[in-house]
C-alpha positions as a Markdown table, in Angstrom:
| # | Residue | x | y | z |
|---|---|---|---|---|
| 1 | Met | 12.2 | -15.0 | 18.0 |
| 2 | Thr | 14.7 | -12.5 | 16.9 |
| 3 | Arg | 13.3 | -8.9 | 16.1 |
| 4 | Gln | 13.9 | -9.2 | 12.7 |
| 5 | Lys | 12.0 | -12.1 | 12.2 |
| 6 | Arg | 9.1 | -10.3 | 14.3 |
| 7 | Leu | 9.1 | -7.5 | 11.9 |
| 8 | Gly | 6.3 | -9.5 | 10.1 |
| 9 | Arg | 6.9 | -12.9 | 8.6 |
| 10 | Gly | 7.4 | -11.0 | 5.3 |
| 11 | Leu | 4.5 | -10.5 | 3.0 |
| 12 | Ala | 2.8 | -13.9 | 4.5 |
| 13 | Ala | 2.1 | -11.8 | 7.7 |
| 14 | Leu | 0.4 | -9.2 | 5.9 |
| 15 | Leu | -1.3 | -11.7 | 3.4 |
| 16 | Gly | -2.4 | -14.2 | 6.0 |
| 17 | Asp | -2.8 | -17.9 | 6.3 |
| 18 | Pro | -2.5 | -19.9 | 2.9 |
| 19 | Thr | -4.9 | -22.3 | 4.6 |
| 20 | Asp | -7.6 | -19.9 | 4.9 |
| 21 | Gln | -10.3 | -21.4 | 2.6 |
| 22 | Ala | -12.0 | -18.3 | 2.2 |
| 23 | Ala | -9.1 | -16.4 | 0.7 |
| 24 | Glu | -7.9 | -19.1 | -2.2 |
| 25 | Val | -7.2 | -17.9 | -5.5 |
| 26 | Glu | -8.9 | -19.5 | -8.3 |
| 27 | Leu | -6.3 | -20.3 | -11.2 |
| 28 | Arg | -7.7 | -21.9 | -14.2 |
| 29 | Glu | -5.6 | -23.9 | -16.5 |
| 30 | Asp | -7.1 | -22.2 | -19.6 |
| 31 | Ala | -6.6 | -18.8 | -18.2 |
| 32 | Pro | -5.7 | -16.3 | -21.3 |
| 33 | Asp | -2.3 | -14.2 | -21.3 |
| 34 | Ser | -2.5 | -11.6 | -18.6 |
| 35 | Glu | -5.7 | -12.4 | -17.2 |
| 36 | Thr | -6.2 | -10.6 | -14.0 |
| 37 | Val | -6.6 | -12.8 | -10.9 |
| 38 | Pro | -8.4 | -11.7 | -7.6 |
| 39 | Phe | -5.8 | -10.7 | -5.2 |
| 40 | Arg | -7.0 | -10.9 | -1.6 |
| 41 | Pro | -5.6 | -9.6 | 1.5 |
| 42 | Arg | -5.7 | -12.9 | 3.1 |
| 43 | Leu | -3.6 | -14.4 | 0.6 |
| 44 | Ala | -0.1 | -16.0 | 1.5 |
| 45 | Glu | 3.0 | -14.7 | -0.5 |
| 46 | Ser | 3.7 | -18.3 | -1.8 |
| 47 | Asp | 0.1 | -18.6 | -3.2 |
| 48 | Phe | 0.9 | -15.6 | -5.6 |
| 49 | Thr | 4.4 | -16.0 | -6.4 |
| 50 | Glu | 6.1 | -19.5 | -6.9 |
| 51 | Glu | 3.2 | -21.8 | -6.3 |
| 52 | Ala | 0.9 | -19.5 | -8.2 |
| 53 | Ala | 3.6 | -19.5 | -11.3 |
| 54 | Gln | 3.7 | -23.4 | -11.4 |
| 55 | Lys | 0.0 | -23.2 | -11.8 |
| 56 | Ser | -0.6 | -20.5 | -14.1 |
| 57 | Asp | 2.5 | -20.1 | -16.0 |
| 58 | Ala | 3.0 | -16.4 | -15.4 |
| 59 | Ser | 2.6 | -14.2 | -18.7 |
| 60 | Arg | 5.4 | -12.5 | -20.0 |
| 61 | Ile | 4.7 | -8.5 | -20.0 |
| 62 | Ala | 6.6 | -5.9 | -22.0 |
| 63 | Leu | 8.9 | -3.8 | -19.5 |
| 64 | Asp | 7.8 | -0.8 | -21.6 |
| 65 | Gln | 4.1 | -1.3 | -20.5 |
| 66 | Ile | 5.4 | -1.7 | -16.7 |
| 67 | Asp | 5.0 | 1.5 | -14.3 |
| 68 | Arg | 6.9 | 1.8 | -11.1 |
| 69 | Asn | 5.6 | 1.3 | -8.0 |
| 70 | Pro | 4.3 | 4.9 | -6.7 |
| 71 | Tyr | 4.4 | 3.8 | -3.1 |
| 72 | Gln | 7.8 | 2.3 | -3.1 |
| 73 | Pro | 9.6 | 3.8 | -0.2 |
| 74 | Arg | 13.3 | 3.0 | -1.6 |
| 75 | His | 14.8 | 6.1 | -3.6 |
| 76 | Asn | 18.3 | 4.3 | -3.7 |
| 77 | Phe | 19.3 | 1.0 | -5.2 |
| 78 | Asp | 22.6 | -0.6 | -5.1 |
| 79 | Asp | 23.8 | -0.4 | -8.5 |
| 80 | Ala | 26.3 | -3.0 | -8.2 |
| 81 | Glu | 23.7 | -5.8 | -6.8 |
| 82 | Ile | 21.5 | -5.0 | -9.5 |
| 83 | Ala | 24.4 | -5.4 | -12.3 |
| 84 | Ser | 25.1 | -8.6 | -10.5 |
| 85 | Leu | 21.5 | -9.4 | -10.9 |
| 86 | Ala | 21.2 | -8.7 | -14.3 |
| 87 | Glu | 24.6 | -10.9 | -15.3 |
| 88 | Ser | 22.7 | -13.8 | -13.6 |
| 89 | Leu | 19.7 | -13.1 | -15.5 |
| 90 | Lys | 21.8 | -13.3 | -18.7 |
| 91 | Gln | 22.9 | -16.7 | -17.6 |
| 92 | His | 19.8 | -18.2 | -16.1 |
| 93 | Asp | 15.9 | -17.2 | -16.4 |
| 94 | Ile | 14.4 | -15.5 | -13.6 |
| 95 | Leu | 13.3 | -18.0 | -10.7 |
| 96 | Gln | 10.3 | -15.9 | -9.5 |
| 97 | Pro | 7.9 | -13.9 | -11.4 |
| 98 | Ile | 7.5 | -9.9 | -10.6 |
| 99 | Val | 3.8 | -9.2 | -9.3 |
| 100 | Val | 1.8 | -6.5 | -11.1 |
| 101 | Arg | -1.4 | -4.9 | -11.4 |
| 102 | Gln | -3.4 | -3.5 | -14.2 |
| 103 | Val | -4.3 | 0.2 | -14.3 |
| 104 | Gly | -5.9 | 1.3 | -17.2 |
| 105 | Glu | -4.0 | 0.2 | -20.5 |
| 106 | Arg | -0.9 | -0.3 | -18.4 |
| 107 | Phe | 0.7 | -2.5 | -15.7 |
| 108 | Gln | 2.0 | -1.1 | -12.3 |
| 109 | Leu | 4.4 | -2.8 | -10.2 |
| 110 | Ile | 3.4 | -4.4 | -6.5 |
| 111 | Ser | 6.6 | -6.6 | -6.2 |
| 112 | Gly | 9.9 | -7.3 | -7.8 |
| 113 | Glu | 11.6 | -3.6 | -8.6 |
| 114 | Arg | 15.1 | -5.3 | -8.5 |
| 115 | Arg | 14.2 | -8.0 | -10.9 |
| 116 | Leu | 12.5 | -5.6 | -13.2 |
| 117 | Arg | 15.5 | -2.9 | -13.1 |
| 118 | Ala | 17.8 | -5.8 | -13.4 |
| 119 | Ala | 16.1 | -7.4 | -16.5 |
| 120 | Gly | 16.1 | -3.9 | -18.3 |
| 121 | Ile | 19.7 | -3.9 | -17.7 |
| 122 | Ala | 20.0 | -7.3 | -19.1 |
| 123 | Gly | 18.3 | -6.3 | -22.2 |
| 124 | Trp | 15.1 | -8.0 | -22.1 |
| 125 | Asp | 12.3 | -6.8 | -23.6 |
| 126 | Ser | 9.6 | -8.3 | -21.4 |
| 127 | Ile | 9.5 | -10.2 | -17.9 |
| 128 | Pro | 7.5 | -12.9 | -16.3 |
| 129 | Ala | 4.9 | -11.4 | -14.4 |
| 130 | Leu | 1.5 | -12.6 | -12.4 |
| 131 | Val | -1.2 | -10.1 | -12.8 |
| 132 | Arg | -3.2 | -9.5 | -9.5 |
| 133 | Glu | -5.8 | -7.1 | -8.2 |
| 134 | Ala | -5.2 | -4.9 | -5.5 |
| 135 | Asp | -6.2 | -1.8 | -4.4 |
| 136 | Asp | -4.0 | 1.2 | -3.4 |
| 137 | Arg | -4.1 | 0.6 | 0.2 |
| 138 | Leu | -3.0 | -3.2 | 0.0 |
| 139 | Val | -0.3 | -2.0 | -2.6 |
| 140 | Ala | 1.2 | 0.4 | 0.0 |
| 141 | Glu | 1.2 | -1.8 | 2.5 |
| 142 | Leu | 2.8 | -4.7 | 0.3 |
| 143 | Ala | 5.5 | -2.0 | -0.2 |
| 144 | Ile | 6.1 | -1.0 | 3.1 |
| 145 | Val | 6.3 | -4.8 | 4.5 |
| 146 | Glu | 8.7 | -5.7 | 1.6 |
| 147 | Asn | 11.0 | -3.3 | 2.4 |
| 148 | Leu | 10.8 | -2.9 | 6.2 |
| 149 | Gln | 12.9 | -6.1 | 6.2 |
| 150 | Arg | 15.5 | -4.9 | 4.2 |
| 151 | Gln | 18.6 | -4.1 | 6.3 |
| 152 | Asp | 20.1 | -1.4 | 3.7 |
| 153 | Leu | 16.8 | 0.6 | 3.5 |
| 154 | Asn | 17.2 | 3.8 | 5.1 |
| 155 | Pro | 15.2 | 4.6 | 8.3 |
| 156 | Leu | 14.0 | 7.9 | 7.0 |
| 157 | Glu | 12.9 | 6.2 | 3.9 |
| 158 | Lys | 10.8 | 3.7 | 6.2 |
| 159 | Ala | 9.5 | 6.4 | 8.2 |
| 160 | Ile | 8.5 | 8.6 | 5.3 |
| 161 | Ser | 6.5 | 5.6 | 3.5 |
| 162 | Phe | 5.0 | 4.8 | 7.2 |
| 163 | Gln | 3.9 | 9.0 | 7.4 |
| 164 | Arg | 2.7 | 9.0 | 3.8 |
| 165 | Tyr | 0.6 | 5.9 | 4.4 |
| 166 | Leu | -1.1 | 7.4 | 7.6 |
| 167 | Glu | -1.8 | 10.7 | 5.8 |
| 168 | Gln | -3.3 | 8.9 | 2.7 |
| 169 | His | -5.3 | 6.4 | 4.2 |
| 170 | Asn | -6.3 | 8.6 | 7.4 |
| 171 | Ala | -5.2 | 5.8 | 9.6 |
| 172 | Thr | -3.6 | 5.6 | 13.2 |
| 173 | Gln | -0.3 | 3.9 | 13.8 |
| 174 | Gly | -2.2 | 1.3 | 15.8 |
| 175 | Glu | -4.2 | 0.6 | 12.5 |
| 176 | Leu | -1.2 | 0.5 | 10.4 |
| 177 | Ala | 0.8 | -1.9 | 12.8 |
| 178 | Asp | -2.2 | -4.1 | 12.8 |
| 179 | Arg | -2.3 | -4.5 | 9.3 |
| 180 | Ile | 1.5 | -5.1 | 8.6 |
| 181 | Lys | 1.7 | -7.0 | 11.7 |
| 182 | Val | 4.7 | -5.1 | 13.3 |
| 183 | Asp | 4.6 | -3.3 | 17.0 |
| 184 | Arg | 3.4 | 0.1 | 17.3 |
| 185 | Ser | 6.4 | 1.1 | 18.6 |
| 186 | Thr | 8.4 | 0.3 | 15.6 |
| 187 | Ile | 6.3 | 2.3 | 13.5 |
| 188 | Ala | 6.1 | 5.5 | 16.3 |
| 189 | Asn | 9.8 | 5.3 | 16.7 |
| 190 | Leu | 10.5 | 5.6 | 12.8 |
| 191 | Val | 7.9 | 8.1 | 12.4 |
| 192 | Arg | 9.3 | 10.6 | 15.1 |
| 193 | Leu | 12.6 | 10.5 | 13.2 |
| 194 | Leu | 10.7 | 12.9 | 11.0 |
| 195 | Asp | 10.7 | 15.5 | 13.9 |
| 196 | Leu | 14.4 | 16.0 | 13.9 |
| 197 | Pro | 16.0 | 19.0 | 12.2 |
| 198 | Asp | 16.8 | 19.0 | 8.8 |
| 199 | Ala | 20.8 | 18.7 | 9.5 |
| 200 | Val | 20.4 | 15.8 | 11.7 |
| 201 | Lys | 18.1 | 13.8 | 9.0 |
| 202 | Ala | 20.6 | 14.5 | 6.5 |
| 203 | Ser | 23.3 | 12.9 | 8.7 |
| 204 | Val | 20.8 | 10.0 | 8.8 |
| 205 | His | 20.4 | 9.9 | 5.3 |
| 206 | Ser | 24.1 | 10.0 | 4.7 |
| 207 | Gly | 25.0 | 7.2 | 7.1 |
| 208 | Glu | 26.6 | 9.4 | 9.8 |
| 209 | Leu | 24.3 | 8.9 | 12.1 |
| 210 | Ser | 22.5 | 5.5 | 12.9 |
| 211 | Gln | 18.8 | 5.3 | 13.4 |
| 212 | Gly | 19.7 | 4.6 | 17.1 |
| 213 | His | 21.5 | 7.8 | 17.4 |
| 214 | Ala | 19.0 | 9.6 | 16.0 |
| 215 | Arg | 16.3 | 8.4 | 18.3 |
| 216 | Ala | 18.7 | 9.1 | 21.3 |
| 217 | Leu | 18.4 | 12.9 | 20.4 |
| 218 | Leu | 14.9 | 13.3 | 20.4 |
| 219 | Pro | 14.4 | 13.6 | 24.0 |
| 220 | Leu | 16.3 | 17.1 | 24.0 |
| 221 | Gly | 13.4 | 18.6 | 22.1 |
| 222 | Asp | 15.5 | 21.7 | 21.2 |
| 223 | Glu | 17.0 | 21.7 | 17.6 |
| 224 | Val | 19.5 | 23.5 | 18.4 |
| 225 | Thr | 20.8 | 21.2 | 20.9 |
| 226 | Gln | 20.2 | 18.2 | 18.8 |
| 227 | Cys | 22.1 | 19.6 | 16.0 |
| 228 | Glu | 25.0 | 20.3 | 18.5 |
| 229 | Phe | 24.9 | 16.8 | 19.8 |
| 230 | Ala | 24.8 | 15.3 | 16.2 |
| 231 | Thr | 27.9 | 17.2 | 15.7 |
| 232 | Arg | 29.9 | 15.8 | 18.5 |
| 233 | Ile | 28.6 | 12.2 | 17.7 |
| 234 | Val | 30.0 | 12.4 | 14.3 |
| 235 | Arg | 33.3 | 14.3 | 15.1 |
| 236 | Asp | 34.0 | 12.0 | 18.4 |
| 237 | Gly | 32.6 | 8.5 | 17.2 |
| 238 | Trp | 30.2 | 8.2 | 20.0 |
| 239 | Ser | 28.4 | 5.0 | 20.4 |
| 240 | Val | 24.7 | 4.7 | 20.5 |
| 241 | Arg | 24.9 | 3.7 | 24.3 |
| 242 | Ser | 27.4 | 7.0 | 24.7 |
| 243 | Thr | 24.9 | 9.3 | 23.2 |
| 244 | Glu | 22.0 | 7.8 | 25.3 |
| 245 | Gln | 24.2 | 8.6 | 28.5 |
| 246 | Ala | 25.1 | 11.8 | 27.5 |
| 247 | Val | 21.7 | 13.0 | 26.7 |
| 248 | Gln | 20.4 | 11.6 | 30.0 |
| 249 | Asp | 23.3 | 13.6 | 31.7 |
| 250 | Phe | 22.5 | 16.6 | 29.8 |
| 251 | Leu | 18.9 | 16.7 | 30.7 |
| 252 | Asn | 19.8 | 15.8 | 34.4 |
| 253 | Gly | 21.5 | 19.0 | 34.4 |
| 254 | Asp | 25.0 | 17.2 | 34.4 |
| 255 | Glu | 27.6 | 20.1 | 34.3 |
| 256 | Ala | 30.2 | 17.1 | 33.3 |
| 257 | Thr | 28.5 | 17.1 | 29.5 |
| 258 | Asp | 30.2 | 19.7 | 28.0 |
| 259 | Ile | 27.4 | 20.0 | 25.1 |
| 260 | Pro | 26.8 | 23.8 | 24.9 |
| 261 | Ala | 23.3 | 25.1 | 25.7 |
| 262 | Pro | 21.1 | 26.3 | 23.0 |
| 263 | Ala | 22.0 | 29.3 | 21.2 |
| 264 | Lys | 18.5 | 30.6 | 20.9 |
| 265 | Lys | 17.9 | 33.6 | 23.8 |
| 266 | Gly | 15.4 | 32.5 | 26.2 |
| 267 | Ala | 15.3 | 28.8 | 24.9 |
| 268 | Arg | 14.6 | 26.3 | 27.6 |
| 269 | Thr | 15.2 | 22.5 | 27.5 |
| 270 | Lys | 12.5 | 20.2 | 28.7 |
| 271 | Ser | 12.4 | 18.3 | 31.6 |
| 272 | Lys | 12.3 | 14.6 | 31.5 |
| 273 | Gln | 9.0 | 14.5 | 32.8 |
| 274 | Val | 7.6 | 16.8 | 29.6 |
| 275 | Val | 9.6 | 14.9 | 27.2 |
| 276 | Ser | 7.7 | 11.8 | 28.6 |
| 277 | Leu | 4.5 | 13.2 | 28.5 |
| 278 | Glu | 4.7 | 14.5 | 24.9 |
| 279 | Glu | 5.5 | 10.8 | 23.9 |
| 280 | Asp | 2.5 | 9.5 | 25.8 |
| 281 | Leu | 0.6 | 12.2 | 23.6 |
| 282 | Arg | 2.1 | 11.6 | 20.4 |
| 283 | Met | 1.4 | 7.8 | 20.8 |
| 284 | Ala | -2.3 | 8.2 | 21.8 |
| 285 | Leu | -3.0 | 10.8 | 19.0 |
| 286 | Gly | -0.5 | 9.3 | 16.1 |
| 287 | Thr | 1.0 | 12.7 | 15.7 |
| 288 | Lys | 3.3 | 15.1 | 16.8 |
| 289 | Val | 2.7 | 17.0 | 20.0 |
| 290 | Asp | 4.7 | 19.9 | 21.8 |
| 291 | Ile | 4.2 | 21.2 | 25.2 |
| 292 | Lys | 5.2 | 24.6 | 25.8 |
| 293 | Gln | 5.7 | 26.0 | 29.3 |
| 294 | Ser | 6.2 | 29.5 | 30.7 |
| 295 | Thr | 6.4 | 31.3 | 33.9 |
| 296 | Lys | 2.5 | 32.0 | 33.4 |
| 297 | Gly | 1.5 | 28.3 | 32.5 |
| 298 | Gly | 1.8 | 26.9 | 29.0 |
| 299 | Lys | 0.1 | 25.2 | 26.2 |
| 300 | Ile | -0.2 | 21.8 | 24.2 |
| 301 | Val | -0.2 | 22.4 | 20.6 |
| 302 | Ile | -0.9 | 19.3 | 18.6 |
| 303 | His | 0.3 | 19.1 | 14.9 |
| 304 | Phe | -1.7 | 17.8 | 11.4 |
| 305 | Lys | -0.8 | 18.0 | 8.1 |
| 306 | Asn | -4.2 | 18.5 | 6.1 |
| 307 | Ala | -7.7 | 18.4 | 6.6 |
| 308 | Asp | -8.3 | 14.8 | 7.1 |
| 309 | Glu | -5.8 | 14.4 | 9.9 |
| 310 | Phe | -7.4 | 17.5 | 11.6 |
| 311 | Asp | -10.8 | 15.7 | 11.3 |
| 312 | Arg | -9.5 | 12.5 | 12.6 |
| 313 | Leu | -8.0 | 14.2 | 15.6 |
| 314 | Asn | -11.2 | 16.2 | 16.1 |
| 315 | Glu | -13.6 | 13.1 | 16.0 |
| 316 | Tyr | -11.0 | 11.4 | 18.7 |
| 317 | Leu | -10.6 | 14.2 | 21.0 |
| 318 | Leu | -14.2 | 15.2 | 21.1 |
| 319 | Ala | -15.5 | 11.2 | 21.1 |
| 320 | Asp | -16.3 | 11.5 | 25.0 |
| 321 | Val | -18.0 | 15.0 | 24.5 |
| 322 | Asp | -20.1 | 13.6 | 21.7 |
| 323 | Ser | -21.1 | 10.4 | 23.7 |
| 324 | Asp | -22.2 | 12.6 | 27.1 |
| 325 | Arg | -24.3 | 14.5 | 24.7 |
| 326 | Arg | -26.3 | 11.8 | 23.5 |
| 327 | Ala | -26.8 | 10.4 | 26.7 |
| 328 | Ala | -28.4 | 13.6 | 27.7 |
């Protein structure tokens, strides 16, 4: 099985086995237009798209009544691709309805951003849509899974969508991995990219650096050194493998690696052991961890972004203490 297929079997991996009787959606033949049908986490993609459309004849909803998905990780869409799809819609009807949920008096997109955009360009006033019930958490998960499999989605956009989910739903990386059926390492490796300096992230966003290049820079720890390596990668056209080897040589103190030392006075490059320990702590705690050493000792810095994340870390770190107190 290839890694791409492992990234979750698409929406079906998230929503479950269509044979699960407890998750079946009841679609009545006499259902009125735009009736909301329950949308459960264990429903397979085929049940709420093509097969469901055949049974219920998806309603047409006015484009100006549909709001964009607030959890959509993608910010940039291929204009040429959307234009091509729009031309196709002018000649043929849409093959698969979009999926929406009702929010107040309006509708909010769950799946089908490209089709919705193309319909507008094609001059359509309305679009076939299936209306489903889904809470914010499920909509966020659907957006992540749908976009995680797209090769052209920027890795930083994926990372931001993961981090936003973790913060908004007070979840750990392990919990999100279980929900969307991907390896925890997939989430951890992407989220770690957000720890890189802004200049390096800008190079990733522009495509000058690949996700593999960016990951290879993480063990360096020091932002100045990471930026210096990034400059060399772009300038000299290093492959990911060459970058990994250069970073390894630098951390091992190989003088042949002609990357200048950090410009900051007193700055120290972290050893491989410290970097490895930081990574272990990040994986365990689901947040950024820094180990700072000095001649007199050192300190461990655990980062949190809001009160909810602080409470989660506090509960996790003090779990054994509370258990011992109750036992006493």
